[in-house]
Each structure stands twice: as C-alpha cells, then as structure tokens.
CHARMM-style PDB file with segment names, atoms N, HN, CA, C and O in Angstrom:
ATOM      1  N   UNK     1     187.287  90.408 100.218  1.00  0.00      PROA
ATOM      2  CA  UNK     1     186.071  90.760 100.973  1.00  0.00      PROA
ATOM      3  C   UNK     1     186.423  91.156 102.419  1.00  0.00      PROA
ATOM      4  O   UNK     1     185.839  92.092 102.967  1.00  0.00      PROA
ATOM      5  N   UNK     2     187.373  90.445 103.027  1.00  0.00      PROA
ATOM      6  HN  UNK     2     187.847  89.686 102.582  1.00  0.00      PROA
ATOM      7  CA  UNK     2     187.726  90.770 104.408  1.00  0.00      PROA
ATOM      8  C   UNK     2     188.275  92.196 104.511  1.00  0.00      PROA
ATOM      9  O   UNK     2     187.942  92.929 105.442  1.00  0.00      PROA
ATOM     10  N   UNK     3     189.117  92.582 103.551  1.00  0.00      PROA
ATOM     11  HN  UNK     3     189.388  91.987 102.795  1.00  0.00      PROA
ATOM     12  CA  UNK     3     189.722  93.921 103.602  1.00  0.00      PROA
ATOM     13  C   UNK     3     188.638  94.994 103.497  1.00  0.00      PROA
ATOM     14  O   UNK     3     188.679  95.992 104.217  1.00  0.00      PROA
ATOM     15  N   UNK     4     187.671  94.791 102.602  1.00  0.00      PROA
ATOM     16  HN  UNK     4     187.638  93.980 102.017  1.00  0.00      PROA
ATOM     17  CA  UNK     4     186.613  95.792 102.444  1.00  0.00      PROA
ATOM     18  C   UNK     4     185.766  95.871 103.709  1.00  0.00      PROA
ATOM     19  O   UNK     4     185.330  96.957 104.090  1.00  0.00      PROA
ATOM     20  N   UNK     5     185.527  94.740 104.363  1.00  0.00      PROA
ATOM     21  HN  UNK     5     185.881  93.857 104.054  1.00  0.00      PROA
ATOM     22  CA  UNK     5     184.750  94.757 105.602  1.00  0.00      PROA
ATOM     23  C   UNK     5     185.502  95.516 106.692  1.00  0.00      PROA
ATOM     24  O   UNK     5     184.901  96.283 107.445  1.00  0.00      PROA
ATOM     25  N   UNK     6     186.809  95.305 106.775  1.00  0.00      PROA
ATOM     26  HN  UNK     6     187.297  94.683 106.163  1.00  0.00      PROA
ATOM     27  CA  UNK     6     187.613  96.022 107.776  1.00  0.00      PROA
ATOM     28  C   UNK     6     187.586  97.523 107.492  1.00  0.00      PROA
ATOM     29  O   UNK     6     187.472  98.329 108.415  1.00  0.00      PROA
ATOM     30  N   UNK     7     187.690  97.895 106.221  1.00  0.00      PROA
ATOM     31  HN  UNK     7     187.783  97.240 105.471  1.00  0.00      PROA
ATOM     32  CA  UNK     7     187.658  99.315 105.859  1.00  0.00      PROA
ATOM     33  C   UNK     7     186.307  99.926 106.241  1.00  0.00      PROA
ATOM     34  O   UNK     7     186.253 101.042 106.757  1.00  0.00      PROA
ATOM     35  N   UNK     8     185.217  99.195 105.989  1.00  0.00      PROA
ATOM     36  HN  UNK     8     185.261  98.288 105.570  1.00  0.00      PROA
ATOM     37  CA  UNK     8     183.891  99.712 106.343  1.00  0.00      PROA
ATOM     38  C   UNK     8     183.793  99.904 107.854  1.00  0.00      PROA
ATOM     39  O   UNK     8     183.254 100.912 108.311  1.00  0.00      PROA
ATOM     40  N   UNK     9     184.305  98.954 108.636  1.00  0.00      PROA
ATOM     41  HN  UNK     9     184.743  98.135 108.265  1.00  0.00      PROA
ATOM     42  CA  UNK     9     184.229  99.070 110.091  1.00  0.00      PROA
ATOM     43  C   UNK     9     185.054 100.254 110.578  1.00  0.00      PROA
ATOM     44  O   UNK     9     184.628 100.983 111.474  1.00  0.00      PROA
ATOM     45  N   UNK    10     186.242 100.452 109.987  1.00  0.00      PROA
ATOM     46  HN  UNK    10     186.588  99.860 109.259  1.00  0.00      PROA
ATOM     47  CA  UNK    10     187.075 101.572 110.418  1.00  0.00      PROA
ATOM     48  C   UNK    10     186.421 102.899 110.042  1.00  0.00      PROA
ATOM     49  O   UNK    10     186.517 103.870 110.792  1.00  0.00      PROA
ATOM     50  N   UNK    11     185.757 102.948 108.888  1.00  0.00      PROA
ATOM     51  HN  UNK    11     185.679 102.159 108.279  1.00  0.00      PROA
ATOM     52  CA  UNK    11     185.081 104.190 108.497  1.00  0.00      PROA
ATOM     53  C   UNK    11     183.941 104.498 109.462  1.00  0.00      PROA
ATOM     54  O   UNK    11     183.745 105.653 109.839  1.00  0.00      PROA
ATOM     55  N   UNK    12     183.181 103.464 109.868  1.00  0.00      PROA
ATOM     56  HN  UNK    12     183.340 102.525 109.562  1.00  0.00      PROA
ATOM     57  CA  UNK    12     182.061 103.679 110.788  1.00  0.00      PROA
ATOM     58  C   UNK    12     182.600 104.170 112.137  1.00  0.00      PROA
ATOM     59  O   UNK    12     182.068 105.124 112.704  1.00  0.00      PROA
ATOM     60  N   UNK    13     183.649 103.527 112.652  1.00  0.00      PROA
ATOM     61  HN  UNK    13     184.082 102.752 112.192  1.00  0.00      PROA
ATOM     62  CA  UNK    13     184.204 103.942 113.937  1.00  0.00      PROA
ATOM     63  C   UNK    13     184.797 105.351 113.828  1.00  0.00      PROA
ATOM     64  O   UNK    13     184.725 106.125 114.783  1.00  0.00      PROA
ATOM     65  N   UNK    14     185.380 105.687 112.675  1.00  0.00      PROA
ATOM     66  HN  UNK    14     185.438 105.059 111.900  1.00  0.00      PROA
ATOM     67  CA  UNK    14     185.958 107.020 112.490  1.00  0.00      PROA
ATOM     68  C   UNK    14     184.860 108.080 112.521  1.00  0.00      PROA
ATOM     69  O   UNK    14     185.020 109.114 113.170  1.00  0.00      PROA
ATOM     70  N   UNK    15     183.740 107.834 111.824  1.00  0.00      PROA
ATOM     71  HN  UNK    15     183.610 106.994 111.297  1.00  0.00      PROA
ATOM     72  CA  UNK    15     182.647 108.806 111.819  1.00  0.00      PROA
ATOM     73  C   UNK    15     182.044 108.915 113.208  1.00  0.00      PROA
ATOM     74  O   UNK    15     181.660 110.007 113.626  1.00  0.00      PROA
ATOM     75  N   UNK    16     181.951 107.798 113.938  1.00  0.00      PROA
ATOM     76  HN  UNK    16     182.262 106.910 113.598  1.00  0.00      PROA
ATOM     77  CA  UNK    16     181.414 107.867 115.297  1.00  0.00      PROA
ATOM     78  C   UNK    16     182.335 108.689 116.190  1.00  0.00      PROA
ATOM     79  O   UNK    16     181.866 109.439 117.045  1.00  0.00      PROA
ATOM     80  N   UNK    17     183.652 108.548 115.992  1.00  0.00      PROA
ATOM     81  HN  UNK    17     184.033 107.938 115.297  1.00  0.00      PROA
ATOM     82  CA  UNK    17     184.591 109.355 116.782  1.00  0.00      PROA
ATOM     83  C   UNK    17     184.409 110.832 116.471  1.00  0.00      PROA
ATOM     84  O   UNK    17     184.432 111.659 117.383  1.00  0.00      PROA
ATOM     85  N   UNK    18     184.228 111.180 115.201  1.00  0.00      PROA
ATOM     86  HN  UNK    18     184.209 110.509 114.460  1.00  0.00      PROA
ATOM     87  CA  UNK    18     184.030 112.580 114.814  1.00  0.00      PROA
ATOM     88  C   UNK    18     182.759 113.119 115.469  1.00  0.00      PROA
ATOM     89  O   UNK    18     182.756 114.230 116.000  1.00  0.00      PROA
ATOM     90  N   UNK    19     181.671 112.327 115.432  1.00  0.00      PROA
ATOM     91  HN  UNK    19     181.673 111.425 115.000  1.00  0.00      PROA
ATOM     92  CA  UNK    19     180.410 112.778 116.029  1.00  0.00      PROA
ATOM     93  C   UNK    19     180.585 113.007 117.524  1.00  0.00      PROA
ATOM     94  O   UNK    19     180.110 114.013 118.052  1.00  0.00      PROA
ATOM     95  N   UNK    20     181.254 112.098 118.211  1.00  0.00      PROA
ATOM     96  HN  UNK    20     181.640 111.281 117.783  1.00  0.00      PROA
ATOM     97  CA  UNK    20     181.451 112.266 119.656  1.00  0.00      PROA
ATOM     98  C   UNK    20     182.328 113.475 119.943  1.00  0.00      PROA
ATOM     99  O   UNK    20     182.098 114.193 120.916  1.00  0.00      PROA
ATOM    100  N   UNK    21     183.345 113.707 119.091  1.00  0.00      PROA
ATOM    101  HN  UNK    21     183.532 113.124 118.301  1.00  0.00      PROA
ATOM    102  CA  UNK    21     184.223 114.860 119.285  1.00  0.00      PROA
ATOM    103  C   UNK    21     183.437 116.155 119.121  1.00  0.00      PROA
ATOM    104  O   UNK    21     183.607 117.089 119.904  1.00  0.00      PROA
ATOM    105  N   UNK    22     182.570 116.215 118.098  1.00  0.00      PROA
ATOM    106  HN  UNK    22     182.432 115.455 117.462  1.00  0.00      PROA
ATOM    107  CA  UNK    22     181.760 117.412 117.862  1.00  0.00      PROA
ATOM    108  C   UNK    22     180.812 117.634 119.035  1.00  0.00      PROA
ATOM    109  O   UNK    22     180.663 118.762 119.504  1.00  0.00      PROA
ATOM    110  N   UNK    23     180.170 116.567 119.513  1.00  0.00      PROA
ATOM    111  HN  UNK    23     180.291 115.651 119.133  1.00  0.00      PROA
ATOM    112  CA  UNK    23     179.241 116.697 120.647  1.00  0.00      PROA
ATOM    113  C   UNK    23     179.999 117.178 121.884  1.00  0.00      PROA
ATOM    114  O   UNK    23     179.498 118.021 122.629  1.00  0.00      PROA
ATOM    115  N   UNK    24     181.202 116.649 122.105  1.00  0.00      PROA
ATOM    116  HN  UNK    24     181.609 115.964 121.500  1.00  0.00      PROA
ATOM    117  CA  UNK    24     181.991 117.064 123.270  1.00  0.00      PROA
ATOM    118  C   UNK    24     182.370 118.540 123.160  1.00  0.00      PROA
ATOM    119  O   UNK    24     182.283 119.276 124.143  1.00  0.00      PROA
ATOM    120  N   UNK    25     182.792 118.978 121.969  1.00  0.00      PROA
ATOM    121  HN  UNK    25     182.863 118.380 121.171  1.00  0.00      PROA
ATOM    122  CA  UNK    25     183.172 120.381 121.792  1.00  0.00      PROA
ATOM    123  C   UNK    25     181.973 121.299 121.999  1.00  0.00      PROA
ATOM    124  O   UNK    25     182.099 122.345 122.635  1.00  0.00      PROA
ATOM    125  N   UNK    26     180.800 120.915 121.464  1.00  0.00      PROA
ATOM    126  HN  UNK    26     180.698 120.065 120.947  1.00  0.00      PROA
ATOM    127  CA  UNK    26     179.602 121.750 121.611  1.00  0.00      PROA
ATOM    128  C   UNK    26     179.195 121.825 123.078  1.00  0.00      PROA
ATOM    129  O   UNK    26     178.866 122.903 123.573  1.00  0.00      PROA
ATOM    130  N   UNK    27     179.213 120.688 123.782  1.00  0.00      PROA
ATOM    131  HN  UNK    27     179.480 119.812 123.380  1.00  0.00      PROA
ATOM    132  CA  UNK    27     178.815 120.695 125.190  1.00  0.00      PROA
ATOM    133  C   UNK    27     179.802 121.518 126.015  1.00  0.00      PROA
ATOM    134  O   UNK    27     179.388 122.246 126.917  1.00  0.00      PROA
ATOM    135  N   UNK    28     181.107 121.416 125.722  1.00  0.00      PROA
ATOM    136  HN  UNK    28     181.444 120.825 124.989  1.00  0.00      PROA
ATOM    137  CA  UNK    28     182.088 122.231 126.432  1.00  0.00      PROA
ATOM    138  C   UNK    28     181.873 123.711 126.138  1.00  0.00      PROA
ATOM    139  O   UNK    28     182.000 124.547 127.032  1.00  0.00      PROA
ATOM    140  N   UNK    29     181.545 124.039 124.881  1.00  0.00      PROA
ATOM    141  HN  UNK    29     181.442 123.359 124.155  1.00  0.00      PROA
ATOM    142  CA  UNK    29     181.321 125.434 124.512  1.00  0.00      PROA
ATOM    143  C   UNK    29     180.159 126.013 125.308  1.00  0.00      PROA
ATOM    144  O   UNK    29     180.267 127.109 125.857  1.00  0.00      PROA
ATOM    145  N   UNK    30     179.044 125.280 125.374  1.00  0.00      PROA
ATOM    146  HN  UNK    30     178.956 124.389 124.929  1.00  0.00      PROA
ATOM    147  CA  UNK    30     177.891 125.776 126.125  1.00  0.00      PROA
ATOM    148  C   UNK    30     178.197 125.813 127.622  1.00  0.00      PROA
ATOM    149  O   UNK    30     177.737 126.714 128.324  1.00  0.00      PROA
ATOM    150  N   UNK    31     178.969 124.843 128.117  1.00  0.00      PROA
ATOM    151  HN  UNK    31     179.343 124.111 127.547  1.00  0.00      PROA
ATOM    152  CA  UNK    31     179.293 124.809 129.543  1.00  0.00      PROA
ATOM    153  C   UNK    31     180.099 126.050 129.936  1.00  0.00      PROA
ATOM    154  O   UNK    31     179.810 126.687 130.949  1.00  0.00      PROA
ATOM    155  N   UNK    32     181.108 126.389 129.130  1.00  0.00      PROA
ATOM    156  HN  UNK    32     181.343 125.871 128.307  1.00  0.00      PROA
ATOM    157  CA  UNK    32     181.950 127.545 129.459  1.00  0.00      PROA
ATOM    158  C   UNK    32     181.220 128.859 129.189  1.00  0.00      PROA
ATOM    159  O   UNK    32     181.462 129.844 129.886  1.00  0.00      PROA
ATOM    160  N   UNK    33     180.333 128.895 128.195  1.00  0.00      PROA
ATOM    161  HN  UNK    33     180.137 128.095 127.629  1.00  0.00      PROA
ATOM    162  CA  UNK    33     179.611 130.135 127.901  1.00  0.00      PROA
ATOM    163  C   UNK    33     178.585 130.428 128.995  1.00  0.00      PROA
ATOM    164  O   UNK    33     178.312 131.592 129.287  1.00  0.00      PROA
ATOM    165  N   UNK    34     178.009 129.378 129.607  1.00  0.00      PROA
ATOM    166  HN  UNK    34     178.230 128.432 129.369  1.00  0.00      PROA
ATOM    167  CA  UNK    34     177.058 129.597 130.700  1.00  0.00      PROA
ATOM    168  C   UNK    34     177.792 130.155 131.914  1.00  0.00      PROA
ATOM    169  O   UNK    34     177.265 131.030 132.602  1.00  0.00      PROA
ATOM    170  N   UNK    35     179.001 129.664 132.190  1.00  0.00      PROA
ATOM    171  HN  UNK    35     179.429 128.954 131.632  1.00  0.00      PROA
ATOM    172  CA  UNK    35     179.766 130.153 133.329  1.00  0.00      PROA
ATOM    173  C   UNK    35     180.628 131.328 132.880  1.00  0.00      PROA
ATOM    174  OT1 UNK    35     181.362 131.899 133.686  1.00  0.00      PROA
TER     175      UNK     35
END
C-alpha cells in the first residue's frame, strides 16, 4: 500500500509540473509575441 501511495503522489506532482511548464511556455509565448 505504501508503494502505491508514493506512486500516486509522484504522478500528481508530475502532472502538476507539466501543467506549470505548459502555463510558463504559453505566458512566455504571449509575452514575446506582444513585444
């Protein structure tokens, strides 16, 4: 059970990292396109 809980936590943190990376790339894209 502990291993599955750790895997679930790592998957959640991994998806959150992907979401933040996508948001950062989109915001940078709009920032550079405006300038």
